[in-house]
C-alpha distance (Angstrom), angle and dihedral (degrees) to the residues before:
residue distance angle dihedral
X1 . . .
X2 3.75 . .
X3 3.75 117.0 .
X4 3.84 117.0 -125.3
X5 3.82 88.6 -138.2
X6 3.81 120.3 100.9
X7 3.73 109.5 -95.5
X8 3.79 118.7 -131.1
X9 3.78 112.4 -96.8
X10 3.82 95.4 30.3
X11 3.78 111.2 123.8
X12 3.77 120.1 -123.2
X13 3.77 118.1 -123.8
X14 3.80 119.5 -92.8
X15 3.77 92.0 -102.1
X16 3.78 91.1 58.3
X17 3.78 98.1 -109.4
X18 3.81 121.0 124.4
X19 3.80 113.5 -97.6
X20 3.82 93.6 -108.5
X21 3.83 97.3 49.9
X22 3.78 132.3 70.9
X23 3.82 121.4 -166.0
X24 3.77 114.5 -110.0
X25 3.81 123.6 -120.2
X26 3.82 92.9 -97.3
X27 3.81 90.2 55.8
X28 3.80 92.3 48.0
X29 3.84 90.0 49.4
X30 3.80 91.8 50.4
X31 3.82 91.7 49.1
X32 3.83 89.1 48.7
X33 3.80 91.8 51.7
X34 3.79 91.9 47.8
X35 3.78 91.4 49.3
X36 3.84 92.7 51.8
X37 3.81 91.0 46.3
X38 3.81 90.2 52.4
X39 3.80 91.4 46.6
X40 3.84 91.2 50.4
X41 3.78 92.0 47.9
X42 3.84 90.3 48.9
X43 3.86 91.0 50.8
X44 3.82 91.7 47.8
X45 3.77 92.2 47.9
X46 3.78 92.2 48.0
X47 3.82 90.8 51.2
X48 3.79 91.1 49.8
X49 3.81 91.8 50.4
X50 3.82 91.6 49.3
X51 3.79 91.9 46.3
X52 3.85 90.2 50.5
X53 3.83 91.2 49.7
X54 3.80 91.2 49.6
X55 3.80 93.4 45.3
X56 3.80 92.3 49.8
X57 3.85 92.0 46.3
X58 3.77 124.8 98.3
X59 3.80 97.5 -114.2
X60 3.82 116.3 93.0
X61 3.84 91.0 -165.6
X62 3.76 91.3 68.4
X63 3.77 91.8 52.3
X64 3.80 91.9 50.6
X65 3.82 93.1 49.4
X66 3.82 91.9 58.7
X67 3.83 95.8 48.3
C-alpha cells in the first residue's frame, strides 16, 4: 500500500505546501492579509524615502509640493 507521507524526491508545490495538502480558507485569508500589510508598508516606506530625498534636495518647489 502507498504511504500517505511525502516520498523523498517528490517536489513540493510552488506555494510551498506538500503535494497532498491544500491550505484551508483561513490560511489563505491570513496570507492575503499579510501580503496587503507588506504592500502597504512598502508603499509607505517608499513615500517616506521620496519625501526625504525631496526635502534634502536643493529645490524649494519640491518641498512645497509635498506639504
